[in-house]
Structures are given as structure tokens and as C-alpha cells.
PDB file of N, CA, C and O in Angstrom, chain B, residues numbered from 101:
ATOM      1  N   MET B 101      20.971 -28.804 -30.677  1.00  0.00           N
ATOM      2  CA  MET B 101      20.096 -27.704 -31.013  1.00  0.00           C
ATOM      3  C   MET B 101      20.940 -26.411 -31.383  1.00  0.00           C
ATOM      4  O   MET B 101      21.884 -26.038 -30.686  1.00  0.00           O
ATOM      5  N   GLN B 102      20.559 -25.808 -32.446  1.00  0.00           N
ATOM      6  CA  GLN B 102      21.321 -24.743 -32.850  1.00  0.00           C
ATOM      7  C   GLN B 102      20.662 -23.362 -32.315  1.00  0.00           C
ATOM      8  O   GLN B 102      19.439 -23.224 -32.267  1.00  0.00           O
ATOM      9  N   LYS B 103      21.493 -22.436 -31.949  1.00  0.00           N
ATOM     10  CA  LYS B 103      20.978 -21.129 -31.444  1.00  0.00           C
ATOM     11  C   LYS B 103      21.924 -20.079 -31.719  1.00  0.00           C
ATOM     12  O   LYS B 103      23.120 -20.351 -31.823  1.00  0.00           O
ATOM     13  N   LYS B 104      21.466 -18.819 -31.853  1.00  0.00           N
ATOM     14  CA  LYS B 104      22.419 -17.667 -32.016  1.00  0.00           C
ATOM     15  C   LYS B 104      23.037 -17.430 -30.588  1.00  0.00           C
ATOM     16  O   LYS B 104      22.447 -17.708 -29.543  1.00  0.00           O
ATOM     17  N   LEU B 105      24.164 -16.939 -30.661  1.00  0.00           N
ATOM     18  CA  LEU B 105      24.889 -16.692 -29.399  1.00  0.00           C
ATOM     19  C   LEU B 105      24.155 -15.715 -28.583  1.00  0.00           C
ATOM     20  O   LEU B 105      24.130 -15.843 -27.359  1.00  0.00           O
ATOM     21  N   SER B 106      23.548 -14.734 -29.188  1.00  0.00           N
ATOM     22  CA  SER B 106      22.732 -13.682 -28.493  1.00  0.00           C
ATOM     23  C   SER B 106      21.487 -14.286 -27.752  1.00  0.00           C
ATOM     24  O   SER B 106      20.868 -13.613 -26.927  1.00  0.00           O
ATOM     25  N   GLU B 107      21.165 -15.476 -28.044  1.00  0.00           N
ATOM     26  CA  GLU B 107      19.883 -16.108 -27.359  1.00  0.00           C
ATOM     27  C   GLU B 107      20.275 -16.917 -26.196  1.00  0.00           C
ATOM     28  O   GLU B 107      19.383 -17.425 -25.516  1.00  0.00           O
ATOM     29  N   PHE B 108      21.565 -17.100 -25.881  1.00  0.00           N
ATOM     30  CA  PHE B 108      22.072 -17.901 -24.829  1.00  0.00           C
ATOM     31  C   PHE B 108      21.631 -17.358 -23.470  1.00  0.00           C
ATOM     32  O   PHE B 108      21.481 -16.151 -23.282  1.00  0.00           O
ATOM     33  N   ALA B 109      21.432 -18.255 -22.558  1.00  0.00           N
ATOM     34  CA  ALA B 109      21.155 -17.814 -21.176  1.00  0.00           C
ATOM     35  C   ALA B 109      22.476 -17.905 -20.378  1.00  0.00           C
ATOM     36  O   ALA B 109      23.370 -18.687 -20.704  1.00  0.00           O
ATOM     37  N   VAL B 110      22.559 -17.065 -19.313  1.00  0.00           N
ATOM     38  CA  VAL B 110      23.823 -16.995 -18.571  1.00  0.00           C
ATOM     39  C   VAL B 110      24.101 -18.413 -18.010  1.00  0.00           C
ATOM     40  O   VAL B 110      23.267 -19.082 -17.400  1.00  0.00           O
ATOM     41  N   GLY B 111      25.348 -18.784 -18.284  1.00  0.00           N
ATOM     42  CA  GLY B 111      25.810 -20.170 -17.868  1.00  0.00           C
ATOM     43  C   GLY B 111      25.705 -21.193 -18.898  1.00  0.00           C
ATOM     44  O   GLY B 111      26.151 -22.323 -18.700  1.00  0.00           O
ATOM     45  N   GLN B 112      25.130 -20.852 -20.006  1.00  0.00           N
ATOM     46  CA  GLN B 112      25.008 -21.846 -21.102  1.00  0.00           C
ATOM     47  C   GLN B 112      26.251 -21.847 -22.020  1.00  0.00           C
ATOM     48  O   GLN B 112      26.897 -20.812 -22.190  1.00  0.00           O
ATOM     49  N   SER B 113      26.587 -23.035 -22.621  1.00  0.00           N
ATOM     50  CA  SER B 113      27.793 -23.082 -23.363  1.00  0.00           C
ATOM     51  C   SER B 113      27.485 -23.859 -24.730  1.00  0.00           C
ATOM     52  O   SER B 113      26.400 -24.415 -24.906  1.00  0.00           O
ATOM     53  N   GLY B 114      28.397 -23.862 -25.581  1.00  0.00           N
ATOM     54  CA  GLY B 114      28.123 -24.394 -26.897  1.00  0.00           C
ATOM     55  C   GLY B 114      29.441 -24.368 -27.872  1.00  0.00           C
ATOM     56  O   GLY B 114      30.517 -23.947 -27.447  1.00  0.00           O
ATOM     57  N   VAL B 115      29.303 -24.770 -28.992  1.00  0.00           N
ATOM     58  CA  VAL B 115      30.439 -24.803 -29.980  1.00  0.00           C
ATOM     59  C   VAL B 115      29.945 -23.997 -31.174  1.00  0.00           C
ATOM     60  O   VAL B 115      28.857 -24.253 -31.691  1.00  0.00           O
ATOM     61  N   ILE B 116      30.768 -22.991 -31.628  1.00  0.00           N
ATOM     62  CA  ILE B 116      30.475 -22.160 -32.757  1.00  0.00           C
ATOM     63  C   ILE B 116      30.471 -22.977 -34.041  1.00  0.00           C
ATOM     64  O   ILE B 116      31.396 -23.727 -34.353  1.00  0.00           O
ATOM     65  N   LYS B 117      29.277 -22.768 -34.826  1.00  0.00           N
ATOM     66  CA  LYS B 117      29.134 -23.596 -36.016  1.00  0.00           C
ATOM     67  C   LYS B 117      29.435 -22.685 -37.176  1.00  0.00           C
ATOM     68  O   LYS B 117      30.071 -23.136 -38.129  1.00  0.00           O
ATOM     69  N   SER B 118      29.036 -21.470 -37.166  1.00  0.00           N
ATOM     70  CA  SER B 118      29.235 -20.580 -38.278  1.00  0.00           C
ATOM     71  C   SER B 118      29.103 -19.052 -37.780  1.00  0.00           C
ATOM     72  O   SER B 118      28.466 -18.737 -36.775  1.00  0.00           O
ATOM     73  N   VAL B 119      29.781 -18.150 -38.607  1.00  0.00           N
ATOM     74  CA  VAL B 119      29.766 -16.820 -38.320  1.00  0.00           C
ATOM     75  C   VAL B 119      29.261 -16.079 -39.570  1.00  0.00           C
ATOM     76  O   VAL B 119      29.893 -16.184 -40.621  1.00  0.00           O
ATOM     77  N   ALA B 120      28.136 -15.326 -39.493  1.00  0.00           N
ATOM     78  CA  ALA B 120      27.466 -14.671 -40.691  1.00  0.00           C
ATOM     79  C   ALA B 120      28.093 -13.301 -40.717  1.00  0.00           C
ATOM     80  O   ALA B 120      29.043 -13.049 -39.977  1.00  0.00           O
ATOM     81  N   GLY B 121      27.611 -12.444 -41.513  1.00  0.00           N
ATOM     82  CA  GLY B 121      28.066 -11.054 -41.638  1.00  0.00           C
ATOM     83  C   GLY B 121      29.096 -10.976 -42.873  1.00  0.00           C
ATOM     84  O   GLY B 121      29.469 -11.966 -43.501  1.00  0.00           O
ATOM     85  N   GLU B 122      29.472  -9.749 -43.109  1.00  0.00           N
ATOM     86  CA  GLU B 122      30.336  -9.508 -44.262  1.00  0.00           C
ATOM     87  C   GLU B 122      31.415  -8.507 -43.905  1.00  0.00           C
ATOM     88  O   GLU B 122      31.276  -7.727 -42.964  1.00  0.00           O
ATOM     89  N   GLY B 123      32.436  -8.540 -44.631  1.00  0.00           N
ATOM     90  CA  GLY B 123      33.461  -7.465 -44.623  1.00  0.00           C
ATOM     91  C   GLY B 123      34.093  -7.368 -43.249  1.00  0.00           C
ATOM     92  O   GLY B 123      34.471  -8.374 -42.649  1.00  0.00           O
ATOM     93  N   ARG B 124      34.203  -6.134 -42.756  1.00  0.00           N
ATOM     94  CA  ARG B 124      34.925  -5.693 -41.526  1.00  0.00           C
ATOM     95  C   ARG B 124      34.403  -6.440 -40.259  1.00  0.00           C
ATOM     96  O   ARG B 124      35.190  -6.922 -39.444  1.00  0.00           O
ATOM     97  N   ILE B 125      33.013  -6.520 -40.117  1.00  0.00           N
ATOM     98  CA  ILE B 125      32.516  -7.174 -38.864  1.00  0.00           C
ATOM     99  C   ILE B 125      32.872  -8.561 -38.916  1.00  0.00           C
ATOM    100  O   ILE B 125      33.248  -9.022 -37.838  1.00  0.00           O
ATOM    101  N   ARG B 126      32.850  -9.355 -39.908  1.00  0.00           N
ATOM    102  CA  ARG B 126      33.143 -10.795 -39.910  1.00  0.00           C
ATOM    103  C   ARG B 126      34.674 -10.939 -39.691  1.00  0.00           C
ATOM    104  O   ARG B 126      35.097 -11.841 -38.968  1.00  0.00           O
ATOM    105  N   ARG B 127      35.468 -10.108 -40.274  1.00  0.00           N
ATOM    106  CA  ARG B 127      36.872 -10.131 -40.144  1.00  0.00           C
ATOM    107  C   ARG B 127      37.196  -9.904 -38.630  1.00  0.00           C
ATOM    108  O   ARG B 127      37.978 -10.643 -38.033  1.00  0.00           O
ATOM    109  N   ARG B 128      36.606  -8.926 -38.080  1.00  0.00           N
ATOM    110  CA  ARG B 128      36.843  -8.475 -36.646  1.00  0.00           C
ATOM    111  C   ARG B 128      36.490  -9.681 -35.697  1.00  0.00           C
ATOM    112  O   ARG B 128      37.217  -9.989 -34.752  1.00  0.00           O
ATOM    113  N   LEU B 129      35.375 -10.312 -35.997  1.00  0.00           N
ATOM    114  CA  LEU B 129      35.008 -11.407 -35.166  1.00  0.00           C
ATOM    115  C   LEU B 129      36.070 -12.562 -35.224  1.00  0.00           C
ATOM    116  O   LEU B 129      36.453 -13.125 -34.199  1.00  0.00           O
ATOM    117  N   PHE B 130      36.504 -12.871 -36.423  1.00  0.00           N
ATOM    118  CA  PHE B 130      37.549 -13.900 -36.680  1.00  0.00           C
ATOM    119  C   PHE B 130      38.819 -13.526 -35.957  1.00  0.00           C
ATOM    120  O   PHE B 130      39.515 -14.380 -35.410  1.00  0.00           O
ATOM    121  N   ASP B 131      39.122 -12.204 -35.959  1.00  0.00           N
ATOM    122  CA  ASP B 131      40.430 -11.755 -35.413  1.00  0.00           C
ATOM    123  C   ASP B 131      40.448 -11.918 -33.883  1.00  0.00           C
ATOM    124  O   ASP B 131      41.489 -12.093 -33.249  1.00  0.00           O
ATOM    125  N   MET B 132      39.107 -11.843 -33.283  1.00  0.00           N
ATOM    126  CA  MET B 132      39.003 -11.995 -31.827  1.00  0.00           C
ATOM    127  C   MET B 132      38.948 -13.496 -31.492  1.00  0.00           C
ATOM    128  O   MET B 132      38.907 -13.800 -30.300  1.00  0.00           O
ATOM    129  N   GLY B 133      38.944 -14.415 -32.380  1.00  0.00           N
ATOM    130  CA  GLY B 133      38.914 -15.759 -32.099  1.00  0.00           C
ATOM    131  C   GLY B 133      37.497 -16.442 -32.173  1.00  0.00           C
ATOM    132  O   GLY B 133      37.289 -17.594 -31.794  1.00  0.00           O
ATOM    133  N   VAL B 134      36.547 -15.599 -32.707  1.00  0.00           N
ATOM    134  CA  VAL B 134      35.236 -16.217 -32.886  1.00  0.00           C
ATOM    135  C   VAL B 134      35.245 -16.948 -34.164  1.00  0.00           C
ATOM    136  O   VAL B 134      34.946 -16.338 -35.191  1.00  0.00           O
ATOM    137  N   THR B 135      35.566 -18.227 -34.204  1.00  0.00           N
ATOM    138  CA  THR B 135      35.661 -19.016 -35.411  1.00  0.00           C
ATOM    139  C   THR B 135      34.948 -20.381 -35.207  1.00  0.00           C
ATOM    140  O   THR B 135      34.807 -20.843 -34.075  1.00  0.00           O
ATOM    141  N   PRO B 136      34.528 -20.981 -36.250  1.00  0.00           N
ATOM    142  CA  PRO B 136      33.774 -22.288 -36.173  1.00  0.00           C
ATOM    143  C   PRO B 136      34.731 -23.303 -35.444  1.00  0.00           C
ATOM    144  O   PRO B 136      35.922 -23.377 -35.747  1.00  0.00           O
ATOM    145  N   GLY B 137      34.165 -24.063 -34.490  1.00  0.00           N
ATOM    146  CA  GLY B 137      34.778 -25.036 -33.786  1.00  0.00           C
ATOM    147  C   GLY B 137      35.241 -24.640 -32.406  1.00  0.00           C
ATOM    148  O   GLY B 137      35.658 -25.478 -31.606  1.00  0.00           O
ATOM    149  N   ALA B 138      35.161 -23.327 -32.135  1.00  0.00           N
ATOM    150  CA  ALA B 138      35.582 -22.774 -30.772  1.00  0.00           C
ATOM    151  C   ALA B 138      34.520 -22.950 -29.852  1.00  0.00           C
ATOM    152  O   ALA B 138      33.369 -22.672 -30.188  1.00  0.00           O
ATOM    153  N   GLU B 139      34.840 -23.464 -28.515  1.00  0.00           N
ATOM    154  CA  GLU B 139      33.836 -23.543 -27.469  1.00  0.00           C
ATOM    155  C   GLU B 139      33.645 -22.160 -26.959  1.00  0.00           C
ATOM    156  O   GLU B 139      34.589 -21.378 -26.854  1.00  0.00           O
ATOM    157  N   VAL B 140      32.304 -21.832 -26.610  1.00  0.00           N
ATOM    158  CA  VAL B 140      31.962 -20.575 -26.018  1.00  0.00           C
ATOM    159  C   VAL B 140      31.117 -20.813 -24.820  1.00  0.00           C
ATOM    160  O   VAL B 140      30.358 -21.782 -24.787  1.00  0.00           O
ATOM    161  N   TYR B 141      31.220 -19.924 -23.773  1.00  0.00           N
ATOM    162  CA  TYR B 141      30.444 -20.024 -22.580  1.00  0.00           C
ATOM    163  C   TYR B 141      29.977 -18.619 -22.261  1.00  0.00           C
ATOM    164  O   TYR B 141      30.808 -17.710 -22.281  1.00  0.00           O
ATOM    165  N   LEU B 142      28.631 -18.357 -21.951  1.00  0.00           N
ATOM    166  CA  LEU B 142      28.182 -17.087 -21.695  1.00  0.00           C
ATOM    167  C   LEU B 142      28.337 -16.807 -20.147  1.00  0.00           C
ATOM    168  O   LEU B 142      27.718 -17.474 -19.318  1.00  0.00           O
ATOM    169  N   ARG B 143      29.137 -15.853 -19.830  1.00  0.00           N
ATOM    170  CA  ARG B 143      29.425 -15.613 -18.400  1.00  0.00           C
ATOM    171  C   ARG B 143      28.468 -14.611 -17.810  1.00  0.00           C
ATOM    172  O   ARG B 143      27.950 -14.844 -16.718  1.00  0.00           O
ATOM    173  N   LYS B 144      28.187 -13.422 -18.529  1.00  0.00           N
ATOM    174  CA  LYS B 144      27.389 -12.461 -17.964  1.00  0.00           C
ATOM    175  C   LYS B 144      26.622 -11.761 -19.053  1.00  0.00           C
ATOM    176  O   LYS B 144      27.003 -11.826 -20.222  1.00  0.00           O
ATOM    177  N   ARG B 145      25.547 -11.093 -18.692  1.00  0.00           N
ATOM    178  CA  ARG B 145      24.708 -10.304 -19.552  1.00  0.00           C
ATOM    179  C   ARG B 145      24.514  -8.973 -18.807  1.00  0.00           C
ATOM    180  O   ARG B 145      24.205  -8.999 -17.615  1.00  0.00           O
ATOM    181  N   ALA B 146      24.682  -7.808 -19.464  1.00  0.00           N
ATOM    182  CA  ALA B 146      24.316  -6.483 -18.892  1.00  0.00           C
ATOM    183  C   ALA B 146      22.845  -6.419 -18.514  1.00  0.00           C
ATOM    184  O   ALA B 146      22.043  -7.145 -19.102  1.00  0.00           O
ATOM    185  N   PRO B 147      22.454  -5.575 -17.551  1.00  0.00           N
ATOM    186  CA  PRO B 147      21.148  -5.444 -17.169  1.00  0.00           C
ATOM    187  C   PRO B 147      20.049  -5.258 -18.215  1.00  0.00           C
ATOM    188  O   PRO B 147      18.912  -5.692 -18.027  1.00  0.00           O
ATOM    189  N   LEU B 148      20.422  -4.586 -19.346  1.00  0.00           N
ATOM    190  CA  LEU B 148      19.542  -4.313 -20.394  1.00  0.00           C
ATOM    191  C   LEU B 148      19.749  -5.350 -21.553  1.00  0.00           C
ATOM    192  O   LEU B 148      19.133  -5.240 -22.613  1.00  0.00           O
ATOM    193  N   GLY B 149      20.608  -6.325 -21.318  1.00  0.00           N
ATOM    194  CA  GLY B 149      20.843  -7.323 -22.342  1.00  0.00           C
ATOM    195  C   GLY B 149      21.997  -7.101 -23.311  1.00  0.00           C
ATOM    196  O   GLY B 149      22.352  -7.989 -24.086  1.00  0.00           O
ATOM    197  N   ASP B 150      22.588  -5.879 -23.254  1.00  0.00           N
ATOM    198  CA  ASP B 150      23.634  -5.563 -24.184  1.00  0.00           C
ATOM    199  C   ASP B 150      24.720  -4.728 -23.484  1.00  0.00           C
ATOM    200  O   ASP B 150      24.395  -3.649 -22.987  1.00  0.00           O
ATOM    201  N   PRO B 151      25.925  -5.142 -23.419  1.00  0.00           N
ATOM    202  CA  PRO B 151      26.633  -6.221 -24.148  1.00  0.00           C
ATOM    203  C   PRO B 151      26.474  -7.516 -23.363  1.00  0.00           C
ATOM    204  O   PRO B 151      25.789  -7.613 -22.345  1.00  0.00           O
ATOM    205  N   ILE B 152      27.234  -8.598 -23.978  1.00  0.00           N
ATOM    206  CA  ILE B 152      27.383  -9.815 -23.181  1.00  0.00           C
ATOM    207  C   ILE B 152      28.797 -10.170 -23.022  1.00  0.00           C
ATOM    208  O   ILE B 152      29.643  -9.730 -23.801  1.00  0.00           O
ATOM    209  N   GLU B 153      29.083 -10.934 -22.062  1.00  0.00           N
ATOM    210  CA  GLU B 153      30.524 -11.329 -21.800  1.00  0.00           C
ATOM    211  C   GLU B 153      30.566 -12.844 -21.888  1.00  0.00           C
ATOM    212  O   GLU B 153      29.810 -13.564 -21.235  1.00  0.00           O
ATOM    213  N   ILE B 154      31.494 -13.293 -22.732  1.00  0.00           N
ATOM    214  CA  ILE B 154      31.709 -14.742 -23.073  1.00  0.00           C
ATOM    215  C   ILE B 154      33.139 -15.098 -22.745  1.00  0.00           C
ATOM    216  O   ILE B 154      34.047 -14.266 -22.733  1.00  0.00           O
ATOM    217  N   THR B 155      33.299 -16.489 -22.457  1.00  0.00           N
ATOM    218  CA  THR B 155      34.610 -17.029 -22.305  1.00  0.00           C
ATOM    219  C   THR B 155      34.808 -17.791 -23.576  1.00  0.00           C
ATOM    220  O   THR B 155      33.994 -18.631 -23.958  1.00  0.00           O
ATOM    221  N   LEU B 156      35.903 -17.485 -24.227  1.00  0.00           N
ATOM    222  CA  LEU B 156      36.310 -18.084 -25.578  1.00  0.00           C
ATOM    223  C   LEU B 156      37.772 -18.274 -25.564  1.00  0.00           C
ATOM    224  O   LEU B 156      38.526 -17.329 -25.333  1.00  0.00           O
ATOM    225  N   ARG B 157      38.220 -19.536 -25.817  1.00  0.00           N
ATOM    226  CA  ARG B 157      39.660 -19.786 -25.937  1.00  0.00           C
ATOM    227  C   ARG B 157      40.410 -19.314 -24.738  1.00  0.00           C
ATOM    228  O   ARG B 157      41.510 -18.789 -24.912  1.00  0.00           O
ATOM    229  N   ASP B 158      39.928 -19.448 -23.556  1.00  0.00           N
ATOM    230  CA  ASP B 158      40.492 -19.184 -22.253  1.00  0.00           C
ATOM    231  C   ASP B 158      40.682 -17.647 -22.029  1.00  0.00           C
ATOM    232  O   ASP B 158      41.529 -17.210 -21.250  1.00  0.00           O
ATOM    233  N   TYR B 159      39.932 -16.939 -22.682  1.00  0.00           N
ATOM    234  CA  TYR B 159      39.881 -15.457 -22.293  1.00  0.00           C
ATOM    235  C   TYR B 159      38.455 -14.907 -22.275  1.00  0.00           C
ATOM    236  O   TYR B 159      37.543 -15.528 -22.822  1.00  0.00           O
ATOM    237  N   GLU B 160      38.273 -13.820 -21.690  1.00  0.00           N
ATOM    238  CA  GLU B 160      36.954 -13.155 -21.654  1.00  0.00           C
ATOM    239  C   GLU B 160      36.850 -12.114 -22.715  1.00  0.00           C
ATOM    240  O   GLU B 160      37.759 -11.311 -22.931  1.00  0.00           O
ATOM    241  N   LEU B 161      35.681 -12.143 -23.402  1.00  0.00           N
ATOM    242  CA  LEU B 161      35.446 -11.247 -24.496  1.00  0.00           C
ATOM    243  C   LEU B 161      34.003 -10.652 -24.359  1.00  0.00           C
ATOM    244  O   LEU B 161      33.025 -11.355 -24.105  1.00  0.00           O
ATOM    245  N   THR B 162      33.954  -9.332 -24.543  1.00  0.00           N
ATOM    246  CA  THR B 162      32.624  -8.696 -24.486  1.00  0.00           C
ATOM    247  C   THR B 162      32.188  -8.420 -25.962  1.00  0.00           C
ATOM    248  O   THR B 162      32.964  -7.876 -26.748  1.00  0.00           O
ATOM    249  N   LEU B 163      30.948  -8.800 -26.312  1.00  0.00           N
ATOM    250  CA  LEU B 163      30.529  -8.537 -27.530  1.00  0.00           C
ATOM    251  C   LEU B 163      29.140  -7.780 -27.508  1.00  0.00           C
ATOM    252  O   LEU B 163      28.371  -7.955 -26.563  1.00  0.00           O
ATOM    253  N   ARG B 164      28.845  -6.985 -28.496  1.00  0.00           N
ATOM    254  CA  ARG B 164      27.563  -6.342 -28.601  1.00  0.00           C
ATOM    255  C   ARG B 164      26.485  -7.371 -29.035  1.00  0.00           C
ATOM    256  O   ARG B 164      26.825  -8.371 -29.668  1.00  0.00           O
ATOM    257  N   LYS B 165      25.222  -7.146 -28.712  1.00  0.00           N
ATOM    258  CA  LYS B 165      24.186  -8.048 -29.124  1.00  0.00           C
ATOM    259  C   LYS B 165      24.134  -8.128 -30.604  1.00  0.00           C
ATOM    260  O   LYS B 165      23.774  -9.193 -31.105  1.00  0.00           O
ATOM    261  N   SER B 166      24.462  -7.094 -31.386  1.00  0.00           N
ATOM    262  CA  SER B 166      24.381  -7.127 -32.812  1.00  0.00           C
ATOM    263  C   SER B 166      25.454  -8.113 -33.301  1.00  0.00           C
ATOM    264  O   SER B 166      25.204  -8.880 -34.231  1.00  0.00           O
ATOM    265  N   GLU B 167      26.656  -8.100 -32.679  1.00  0.00           N
ATOM    266  CA  GLU B 167      27.719  -9.031 -33.004  1.00  0.00           C
ATOM    267  C   GLU B 167      27.300 -10.442 -32.733  1.00  0.00           C
ATOM    268  O   GLU B 167      27.438 -11.322 -33.583  1.00  0.00           O
ATOM    269  N   ALA B 168      26.779 -10.661 -31.530  1.00  0.00           N
ATOM    270  CA  ALA B 168      26.474 -12.049 -31.021  1.00  0.00           C
ATOM    271  C   ALA B 168      25.277 -12.609 -31.957  1.00  0.00           C
ATOM    272  O   ALA B 168      25.132 -13.827 -32.060  1.00  0.00           O
ATOM    273  N   ASP B 169      24.485 -11.780 -32.586  1.00  0.00           N
ATOM    274  CA  ASP B 169      23.361 -12.219 -33.532  1.00  0.00           C
ATOM    275  C   ASP B 169      23.990 -12.991 -34.728  1.00  0.00           C
ATOM    276  O   ASP B 169      23.349 -13.862 -35.316  1.00  0.00           O
ATOM    277  N   LEU B 170      25.296 -12.642 -35.081  1.00  0.00           N
ATOM    278  CA  LEU B 170      25.864 -13.151 -36.326  1.00  0.00           C
ATOM    279  C   LEU B 170      26.585 -14.570 -35.957  1.00  0.00           C
ATOM    280  O   LEU B 170      27.191 -15.171 -36.844  1.00  0.00           O
ATOM    281  N   VAL B 171      26.516 -15.031 -34.786  1.00  0.00           N
ATOM    282  CA  VAL B 171      27.252 -16.255 -34.363  1.00  0.00           C
ATOM    283  C   VAL B 171      26.234 -17.349 -34.129  1.00  0.00           C
ATOM    284  O   VAL B 171      25.415 -17.245 -33.216  1.00  0.00           O
ATOM    285  N   LEU B 172      26.269 -18.420 -34.955  1.00  0.00           N
ATOM    286  CA  LEU B 172      25.384 -19.538 -34.787  1.00  0.00           C
ATOM    287  C   LEU B 172      26.123 -20.641 -34.144  1.00  0.00           C
ATOM    288  O   LEU B 172      27.201 -21.004 -34.614  1.00  0.00           O
ATOM    289  N   THR B 173      25.594 -21.216 -33.061  1.00  0.00           N
ATOM    290  CA  THR B 173      26.229 -22.220 -32.283  1.00  0.00           C
ATOM    291  C   THR B 173      25.450 -23.446 -32.128  1.00  0.00           C
ATOM    292  O   THR B 173      24.248 -23.440 -32.393  1.00  0.00           O
ATOM    293  N   GLU B 174      26.094 -24.582 -31.685  1.00  0.00           N
ATOM    294  CA  GLU B 174      25.456 -25.843 -31.344  1.00  0.00           C
ATOM    295  C   GLU B 174      25.467 -25.870 -29.861  1.00  0.00           C
ATOM    296  O   GLU B 174      26.545 -26.006 -29.283  1.00  0.00           O
ATOM    297  N   VAL B 175      24.358 -25.754 -29.195  1.00  0.00           N
ATOM    298  CA  VAL B 175      24.232 -25.726 -27.723  1.00  0.00           C
ATOM    299  C   VAL B 175      24.629 -27.058 -27.099  1.00  0.00           C
ATOM    300  O   VAL B 175      24.209 -28.099 -27.604  1.00  0.00           O
ATOM    301  N   LYS B 176      25.393 -27.079 -26.059  1.00  0.00           N
ATOM    302  CA  LYS B 176      25.696 -28.220 -25.230  1.00  0.00           C
ATOM    303  C   LYS B 176      24.556 -28.462 -24.312  1.00  0.00           C
ATOM    304  O   LYS B 176      23.960 -27.505 -23.819  1.00  0.00           O
ATOM    305  N   VAL B 177      24.227 -29.661 -24.059  1.00  0.00           N
ATOM    306  CA  VAL B 177      23.130 -29.887 -23.109  1.00  0.00           C
ATOM    307  C   VAL B 177      23.612 -30.407 -21.847  1.00  0.00           C
ATOM    308  O   VAL B 177      22.820 -30.652 -20.937  1.00  0.00           O
TER     309      VAL B 177
END
């Protein structure tokens, strides 16, 4: 099942399939390791839902909801 990273529930994990966006934002996500094939796990979500904290490539990364909306994943069941 495919889902945007911003739609994950806490504790859910998956594999990144694609990263949308253009220019600086896409480049920034790639530079942080958000690339197709990487496994991702949603660790925490702020009380109002923004930002989210994920584990990616053995480190913790905090993303804005607008950035997480650009990441399409395949959810692990």
C-alpha cells in the first residue's frame, strides 16, 4: 500500500518509493538521505502534527509536514 510519509501513524514504517518537488526542496531532501529505497520509521509526531521525527539510515531526522507530503512510500505491514 502506498502512502505519503506525512500520513504515517507513529510506529509505522516503510520504504521510500519516490520524492516529489522541484529544485532546492528536492535537493535538500536528497542531501538529508531521503532517497528512493531507504527504509523509514515514524518515531514521533508533535502535538499539532508538525513537525514529525523519523528514523532514516540509522539517524533521527525531523521534517516539516510540507516536506513529508513530498515523500511517497510503500508501507510495511
